[in-house]
C-alpha positions as CSV (number, residue, x, y, z in Angstrom):
1,M,-132.4,3.9,-52.5
2,K,-130.4,6.2,-50.3
3,K,-132.6,8.5,-48.2
4,S,-132.0,11.9,-46.8
5,L,-132.2,12.4,-43.0
6,R,-135.6,14.1,-43.5
7,T,-137.0,11.1,-45.3
8,L,-135.4,8.6,-42.9
9,L,-137.3,10.2,-40.1
10,V,-140.5,9.2,-41.8
11,H,-139.6,6.0,-43.7
12,S,-137.6,3.1,-42.2
13,D,-136.7,-0.3,-43.7
14,Y,-136.6,-1.9,-40.3
15,T,-139.1,-4.6,-39.5
16,P,-139.2,-6.1,-36.0
17,P,-138.6,-9.8,-35.8
18,V,-141.7,-12.1,-35.4
19,G,-142.3,-14.3,-32.5
20,F,-142.7,-11.8,-29.6
21,G,-145.2,-13.0,-27.0
22,A,-146.5,-11.3,-23.9
23,F,-149.7,-11.4,-21.8
24,P,-150.9,-7.8,-22.5
25,T,-152.6,-7.1,-25.8
26,A,-150.5,-4.8,-27.9
27,I,-151.6,-1.2,-28.4
28,H,-152.0,-0.6,-32.2
29,H,-152.5,3.1,-32.9
30,A,-153.7,4.0,-36.3
31,S,-155.8,6.4,-38.3
32,T,-154.4,5.4,-41.7
33,V,-154.2,1.6,-42.3
34,L,-151.8,0.5,-45.0
35,F,-152.7,-1.9,-47.9
36,K,-150.3,-4.1,-49.7
37,N,-151.5,-2.9,-53.1
38,V,-154.5,-1.2,-54.8
39,E,-156.2,-4.6,-55.4
40,A,-156.0,-5.3,-51.7
41,M,-157.4,-1.8,-50.9
42,R,-160.4,-2.2,-53.3
43,A,-161.1,-5.7,-52.0
44,R,-161.3,-4.7,-48.4
45,N,-164.7,-4.2,-46.7
46,W,-164.8,-2.1,-43.5
47,Q,-167.5,-4.3,-42.1
48,D,-165.4,-7.5,-42.5
49,K,-163.5,-7.8,-39.2
50,T,-161.0,-10.3,-40.7
51,A,-159.2,-7.3,-42.2
52,Y,-158.4,-3.6,-41.5
53,T,-159.4,-0.5,-43.5
54,Y,-159.2,2.6,-41.3
55,G,-158.5,3.3,-37.7
56,L,-162.0,4.5,-37.0
57,H,-163.3,0.9,-37.8
58,G,-160.7,-0.7,-35.6
59,T,-157.2,-2.1,-35.1
60,P,-156.1,-5.4,-33.6
61,T,-156.4,-3.8,-30.1
62,S,-160.1,-2.8,-30.5
63,F,-161.0,-6.0,-32.3
64,T,-159.6,-8.0,-29.4
65,L,-161.6,-6.0,-26.9
66,E,-164.8,-6.3,-28.9
67,A,-164.3,-10.1,-29.2
68,R,-163.7,-10.5,-25.5
69,L,-166.7,-8.4,-24.4
70,A,-168.9,-10.4,-26.7
71,E,-167.6,-13.6,-25.1
72,I,-168.3,-12.3,-21.6
73,E,-171.9,-11.4,-22.4
74,G,-172.5,-14.6,-24.4
75,G,-172.9,-12.6,-27.7
76,T,-171.3,-12.9,-31.1
77,H,-170.9,-9.2,-32.2
78,C,-169.7,-6.1,-30.5
79,V,-169.1,-2.4,-31.4
80,L,-167.3,0.1,-29.2
81,A,-168.5,3.7,-28.6
82,P,-166.9,6.7,-26.8
83,S,-169.1,6.4,-23.7
84,G,-172.0,4.5,-22.3
85,L,-174.4,7.3,-23.4
86,A,-172.9,7.1,-26.9
87,A,-173.6,3.4,-27.0
88,I,-177.3,4.1,-26.1
89,T,-177.4,6.8,-28.8
90,L,-176.0,4.3,-31.3
91,V,-178.8,1.8,-30.6
92,D,-181.5,4.4,-30.9
93,L,-180.2,6.0,-34.1
94,A,-179.6,2.6,-35.7
95,L,-183.1,1.3,-35.1
96,L,-185.5,4.2,-34.9
97,K,-186.8,6.7,-37.5
98,T,-189.4,9.3,-37.6
99,G,-192.8,7.9,-36.8
100,D,-191.4,5.1,-34.6
101,D,-192.0,4.6,-30.9
102,V,-189.6,3.6,-28.1
103,L,-190.6,2.6,-24.6
104,L,-188.3,3.4,-21.7
105,P,-188.6,2.4,-18.0
106,D,-189.5,5.3,-15.7
107,N,-186.4,4.6,-13.6
108,V,-184.1,4.8,-16.6
109,Y,-180.6,6.3,-16.5
110,N,-181.4,10.1,-16.7
111,P,-179.2,10.8,-19.8
112,N,-181.2,8.0,-21.6
113,R,-184.4,9.8,-20.6
114,E,-183.0,13.1,-21.9
115,L,-182.1,11.4,-25.2
116,G,-185.6,10.0,-25.4
117,N,-187.1,13.4,-24.9
118,W,-184.8,14.9,-27.6
119,L,-185.8,12.2,-30.1
120,Q,-189.4,13.0,-29.4
121,R,-189.0,16.8,-29.6
122,D,-186.7,17.1,-32.6
123,F,-186.9,13.8,-34.6
124,G,-190.6,12.8,-34.5
125,I,-189.9,9.6,-32.6
126,S,-192.4,9.1,-29.7
127,A,-190.8,8.2,-26.4
128,R,-193.0,6.8,-23.7
129,Y,-192.2,5.7,-20.1
130,Y,-193.5,2.6,-18.3
131,D,-193.5,1.3,-14.8
132,P,-190.2,-0.7,-14.5
133,L,-192.1,-3.5,-12.6
134,V,-194.8,-3.8,-15.3
135,G,-193.5,-7.2,-16.5
136,A,-195.8,-8.9,-18.9
137,G,-198.2,-6.0,-18.6
138,I,-196.0,-4.1,-21.0
139,A,-197.9,-5.9,-23.8
140,A,-200.8,-3.4,-23.3
141,L,-198.4,-0.5,-24.0
142,I,-196.9,-1.8,-27.2
143,Q,-198.2,0.0,-30.3
144,P,-197.9,-1.0,-34.0
145,N,-195.1,1.5,-34.3
146,T,-193.2,0.4,-31.2
147,R,-189.8,-0.7,-32.5
148,L,-187.6,-0.8,-29.4
149,I,-188.1,-1.3,-25.6
150,W,-185.3,-0.3,-23.3
151,T,-184.8,-2.0,-20.0
152,E,-182.4,-1.3,-17.1
153,A,-181.5,-4.2,-14.9
154,P,-181.9,-2.9,-12.2
155,G,-182.6,0.9,-12.4
156,S,-179.3,2.5,-11.4
157,V,-180.8,5.0,-8.9
158,T,-184.1,3.5,-7.5
159,M,-183.0,-0.1,-8.1
160,E,-186.2,-1.8,-9.2
161,V,-185.5,-5.1,-10.8
162,P,-187.6,-5.7,-14.0
163,D,-188.9,-9.0,-15.2
164,I,-186.8,-9.1,-18.4
165,P,-188.1,-12.5,-19.7
166,A,-191.7,-11.3,-19.4
167,I,-190.9,-8.0,-21.2
168,C,-189.0,-9.8,-23.9
169,A,-191.8,-12.3,-24.5
170,A,-194.3,-9.5,-24.9
171,A,-192.0,-7.5,-27.1
172,H,-191.2,-10.3,-29.4
173,A,-194.8,-11.3,-29.8
174,H,-195.4,-7.8,-31.1
175,G,-192.3,-7.6,-33.3
176,A,-190.4,-5.2,-31.1
177,L,-186.7,-5.5,-30.0
178,V,-185.5,-5.3,-26.4
179,A,-182.3,-3.6,-25.4
180,T,-180.9,-3.7,-21.8
181,D,-178.5,-1.5,-20.0
182,N,-176.6,-4.3,-18.2
183,T,-174.0,-2.0,-16.6
184,W,-175.1,-2.6,-13.0
185,S,-174.1,-6.3,-13.3
186,A,-171.2,-5.8,-15.6
187,G,-172.4,-8.8,-17.6
188,I,-171.2,-11.0,-14.7
189,A,-174.3,-11.3,-12.6
190,F,-177.0,-11.2,-15.2
191,D,-177.0,-13.2,-18.5
192,A,-179.1,-10.9,-20.6
193,F,-179.2,-12.9,-23.8
194,A,-180.2,-16.1,-21.9
195,H,-183.2,-14.1,-20.6
196,G,-184.4,-13.0,-24.1
197,V,-182.7,-9.7,-24.7
198,D,-181.8,-8.7,-28.3
199,I,-179.2,-6.0,-27.6
200,V,-176.9,-5.5,-24.5
201,M,-175.4,-2.1,-23.7
202,Q,-172.5,-1.8,-21.3
203,A,-170.8,1.4,-20.0
204,L,-167.3,0.1,-19.9
205,T,-166.5,3.2,-17.8
206,K,-167.5,1.2,-14.8
207,Y,-166.4,-2.3,-13.7
208,Q,-164.7,-3.3,-17.0
209,S,-162.0,-0.6,-16.7
210,G,-162.2,-0.3,-12.9
211,G,-160.0,2.7,-12.6
212,S,-162.4,5.6,-12.8
213,D,-160.2,6.9,-15.7
214,V,-161.8,5.6,-18.9
215,L,-164.9,6.6,-20.9
216,M,-166.2,3.9,-23.2
217,G,-169.3,2.0,-24.1
218,A,-170.2,-1.2,-26.0
219,V,-173.2,-2.6,-27.8
220,I,-173.3,-6.4,-28.1
221,T,-175.7,-8.6,-30.1
222,R,-176.1,-12.2,-31.4
223,D,-177.9,-11.3,-34.6
224,A,-175.9,-10.6,-37.7
225,A,-178.6,-8.5,-39.4
226,L,-179.0,-6.4,-36.3
227,Q,-175.3,-6.0,-36.0
228,Q,-175.1,-4.7,-39.6
229,K,-177.6,-1.9,-38.7
230,L,-175.6,-1.0,-35.7
231,E,-172.3,-0.9,-37.6
232,M,-173.8,1.3,-40.3
233,A,-175.0,3.8,-37.7
234,H,-171.6,3.5,-36.0
235,M,-169.8,4.4,-39.2
236,R,-172.2,7.3,-40.0
237,L,-171.8,8.7,-36.6
238,G,-168.1,8.4,-36.7
239,F,-167.8,6.8,-33.3
240,G,-164.3,5.8,-32.5
241,V,-162.3,5.0,-29.4
242,G,-158.7,5.5,-28.5
243,M,-156.5,2.4,-28.4
244,D,-154.9,3.4,-25.2
245,D,-158.3,3.4,-23.6
246,A,-159.1,0.1,-25.2
247,F,-155.9,-1.3,-23.7
248,L,-156.9,-0.1,-20.2
249,V,-160.3,-1.8,-20.5
250,L,-158.6,-5.0,-21.7
251,R,-156.2,-4.8,-18.8
252,G,-159.1,-4.5,-16.3
253,L,-161.0,-7.6,-17.6
254,A,-158.7,-10.1,-16.0
255,T,-159.5,-8.9,-12.5
256,M,-163.1,-7.8,-13.1
257,K,-164.8,-10.8,-11.5
258,L,-162.6,-10.5,-8.4
259,R,-163.3,-6.8,-8.0
260,F,-167.0,-7.2,-8.7
261,D,-167.3,-9.8,-5.9
262,A,-165.4,-7.6,-3.5
263,H,-167.7,-4.7,-4.3
264,D,-170.7,-6.9,-3.8
265,A,-169.5,-8.2,-0.4
266,G,-168.6,-4.8,0.8
267,A,-171.9,-3.2,-0.4
268,R,-174.0,-5.9,1.4
269,T,-172.1,-5.2,4.6
270,V,-172.5,-1.5,4.5
271,A,-176.1,-1.7,3.3
272,A,-177.1,-4.1,6.1
273,W,-175.6,-1.7,8.6
274,L,-177.5,1.3,7.1
275,K,-180.7,-0.7,7.1
276,A,-180.5,-1.0,10.9
277,R,-180.0,2.7,11.4
278,P,-182.9,4.7,12.8
279,E,-182.1,7.6,10.4
280,V,-182.8,5.4,7.4
281,S,-186.4,4.5,6.3
282,R,-185.4,2.2,3.5
283,V,-182.4,0.6,1.8
284,L,-182.8,0.0,-2.0
285,H,-180.6,-3.0,-2.6
286,P,-181.8,-5.7,-5.0
287,A,-180.4,-8.5,-2.8
288,F,-182.6,-7.3,0.1
289,A,-186.0,-8.9,0.4
290,D,-187.9,-5.5,0.6
291,C,-186.3,-4.0,-2.6
292,P,-188.8,-3.8,-5.4
293,G,-188.3,-6.7,-7.8
294,H,-186.2,-8.7,-5.3
295,A,-187.9,-12.0,-6.2
296,I,-186.9,-11.3,-9.9
297,W,-183.3,-10.5,-8.8
298,E,-183.2,-13.8,-6.8
299,R,-184.5,-15.8,-9.8
300,D,-182.4,-14.2,-12.6
301,F,-179.2,-12.8,-11.0
302,T,-176.1,-14.3,-9.4
303,G,-174.6,-11.2,-7.7
304,A,-175.2,-7.5,-6.9
305,G,-172.0,-5.4,-7.3
306,G,-171.4,-2.3,-5.3
307,L,-174.2,0.1,-6.1
308,F,-177.3,0.7,-4.0
309,S,-179.5,3.6,-2.7
310,V,-180.8,4.7,0.7
311,I,-183.9,6.7,1.6
312,F,-183.6,8.7,4.8
313,D,-186.5,9.2,7.2
314,E,-188.7,12.1,6.0
315,R,-187.9,14.1,9.1
316,F,-184.5,14.9,7.6
317,S,-184.3,17.7,5.1
318,E,-182.3,18.0,1.9
319,E,-180.0,20.5,3.7
320,Q,-179.3,17.9,6.4
321,T,-178.5,15.0,4.1
322,D,-176.4,17.3,1.9
323,R,-174.4,18.2,5.0
324,L,-174.0,14.5,5.8
325,I,-172.5,13.9,2.4
326,D,-170.2,17.0,2.8
327,H,-168.8,15.5,6.0
328,L,-167.9,12.1,4.6
329,K,-164.2,11.6,4.4
330,L,-163.6,8.3,2.6
331,F,-166.7,8.6,0.3
332,K,-166.2,11.2,-2.4
333,I,-168.9,13.1,-4.3
334,G,-169.1,12.0,-7.9
335,F,-171.2,10.1,-10.4
336,S,-170.4,6.6,-11.8
337,W,-169.5,3.4,-10.0
338,G,-167.2,0.4,-10.4
339,G,-164.0,2.1,-9.4
340,A,-161.9,1.4,-6.3
341,N,-163.0,4.6,-4.5
342,S,-166.4,4.8,-2.7
343,L,-168.8,7.5,-3.8
344,C,-172.0,9.1,-2.5
345,V,-174.4,11.4,-4.5
346,P,-177.8,12.8,-3.6
347,Y,-180.8,12.6,-6.1
348,R,-183.9,14.8,-6.1
349,I,-185.8,11.8,-7.2
350,Q,-189.2,13.4,-6.8
351,T,-188.3,15.6,-9.8
352,M,-187.1,12.6,-11.8
353,R,-190.0,10.1,-11.4
354,R,-193.6,10.7,-12.2
355,D,-195.0,8.2,-9.6
356,W,-192.4,8.3,-6.9
357,Q,-194.2,7.7,-3.5
358,E,-191.3,8.1,-1.0
359,S,-190.9,11.4,0.6
360,G,-187.4,11.0,2.2
361,Q,-184.1,12.1,0.7
362,L,-182.4,9.6,-1.5
363,L,-178.6,9.0,-1.5
364,R,-176.9,6.6,-3.8
365,F,-173.8,4.8,-2.6
366,N,-171.1,3.1,-4.6
367,I,-169.0,0.9,-2.4
368,G,-165.5,0.7,-3.6
369,L,-162.6,-1.6,-2.5
370,E,-161.9,0.0,0.9
371,D,-162.5,-2.0,4.1
372,P,-166.3,-1.9,4.6
373,L,-165.8,-1.4,8.4
374,D,-163.9,1.8,7.6
375,L,-166.7,2.9,5.3
376,I,-169.2,2.3,8.1
377,A,-167.2,4.3,10.5
378,D,-167.1,7.1,8.0
379,I,-170.9,7.1,7.5
380,E,-171.4,6.9,11.3
381,Q,-169.4,10.0,12.0
382,A,-171.1,11.9,9.2
383,L,-174.6,10.8,10.5
384,Q,-174.0,13.1,13.4
385,Q,-174.6,16.0,11.1
386,L,-178.2,15.1,10.7
387,S,-178.9,16.3,14.2
388,C,-177.3,19.7,13.5
389,V,-179.6,22.6,13.0
């Protein structure tokens, strides 16, 4: 059939030759997915990942990313979400209903805390907070309606390392599921499933992408029935990700372990230097013996990444430590971690934690891929601001 120019701009008879091969995963953009015929359309199930139905449910690009993330974590199923917080929301809304109870560690990522408070206020789901170092003692907190226990390994601000196996054993004995935010270790330094976790959440915004330019999250499981609940919530919420972003995460995976190890080495160097400074009262780094839960970290983890916190001597005011941050040159002020650039942010931790005992100002450092000696020099010159009136 001869086509007009207007139709030719939409329809083409050209089909590219088969046999092209390259290292990068191809970027398949699609909202509409085409079917060979009506029979094929009616036979297709959006939950069956051997075929395609609509762009929201995935293309070869996102399916590849899901499969690779599941492999890295030792899982078998994965769904992608638009951000780490979206992934947390997906887990809560898939598994909780009015009348249920969820337990969260008191050092939880603050947006997860806000989500818990929202679920309690507007949805009739009770959200209670527990000491992150409670370990097996969490059994005393589990109620008949407790469906889900969140863990964060470690807490991403105050860095306590929880006893995940003990928490999982208590949860499973009472019929509750355990989800862990495994972002701090990128799934590299902590094998969550091997330690009893049912659901792993990752903020792919961090180490997986590595460029400080992608928002994405993932939820990974080993259980098919659990995965079905997650997929149904994923569909109803309409969570989709862009394939260009999926490609950027895929591209980052090949170097993730090398980058993670470099972040780890740099962070230990900078943290050790800070620990020796008279201005600092405490360094909260899980690899250091005086960090809460260090013995658990030593038992269960194989690395530490680039994120840690520092508590300054109580003689220094918030105004002084804010001035210190403002005078850093290599460190930038911004949330997140896992990117090449170092970051520093202050936290008013006394307003975030019910039982926080420290009185000094807390600063969180993300050590990027710069030379750690240059980062130390930068902090050293900024420390001079602490003596300024």
